[in-house]
N, C-alpha and C positions, 0 to 999 in steps of 0.2 A: 408775421406771416404775410401781411398785406404788402410790406416793403419788398419781400422776396418775390412775390407775384408781379409787382410793379417793375422791379429790376429785370426779372426774367422776360417780361413783355417787351421792355425796351431793347434788351440784348437780342431777342429774337427778331424784332422789327429791323434793327440795324444789320443783323446778319443776313437777312433776306433781301436787302437792297442790292440792286444791280448797278454796276458802273457802266452807263451807256452815254456815249457822246452824241451830240446832235448830228454829227456827220455820219455816224453809224446808223442813224434812223432815216437818213436821206435815201430816196430811191435812186439807183444808178441812172445817169442820163443815157438815154438810148439815142444814138446818133445814126441816122441813115445817110448814106453817101459819105463823101470824103470830109474829114475834119478840117475846118478852116480856122484861121486865127480870129477873124472878126466874129464868127458865129459861135465858136466853142472855146477857144483858148484865152482870149483877151480877158474875159470875166474871171477866169481862174488866176491869171497873172495879177490882175488888178486887186483881187481879194487877198492874195497871199504874198505878193512880192513887192508891190509898189511902195508900201509903207517904208521899206528900207532902200529899195532900188529905184530911186527917183533922181531927177536932175540936180537936186540940192544936196545929195549925199555924195560921198567919195566912192561909193560902190558903183558897179556897172549898172547904168540905168536900164530899166525894162519897161519903159513907158510907151514905146511904139512898136509896131510890127517889125520894122527893120532892126531895132535893138534886140528884140526877143529872138528873132531869126538868127542874128549874129551870135548871140549868147548860146543858142542851141548848137550852132555849127562850130563855134570857135572857143567857147569857154566852159565846156562840160556842164551846161545847165541840166541836161538829161541825167547825167550821172549823179549830180548833187541832189536832185529832187527824189531820186530813188534810194538814197542812203537812209538807213534806219535811224531813229531818234538816238542821240548821243554819239553818233559817229562823227568824227571831225569833218567839217565842210558840208554837213547835211543842211539842206535848205527846204523850207524856210526854218530859220533858227527857232522860231516859236513852237515848232513841232511839225512832224511830217504831214503832208496833205493826205487826203483819203486816196486809196488805191485807184478809185474811179477817176479822180482828177488827174492823177499821174498817168493813168492809161490813156486819157484823152490827149494829153500832151505827147505821149509816145506815139499815138496813132497819127497825130498832126505831123510829127516828124516823118513817120513812115509814109504818109500820104503826099509828102513833098513840100511841107511847110507852106501850104497855100494861104494866101491872105484873105480872099473873099470866097 
């Protein structure tokens, strides 16, 4: 009987666990005014893209404002970051960024790809 109660307790505790990622716990960034590369986008690119998209790789580098702007205008960066996990060409390959981060990049593009 003790074994049954113990196993039931374990099963119930595992069943009640939630799957929550750290990103889903983050508060969305509130941006007032136009979104700029240096203030809002660079940190997102650095955290999610630079590990693969650097000058030492054979991929399109995304280390500078000019490179990210060019990728946004000419190499479908916006399309690729909006693709769902598992979709061919989805970036970053490690998993889709939070919608908040994607929205920041989209707003940067809409605001005119401002640097500062």
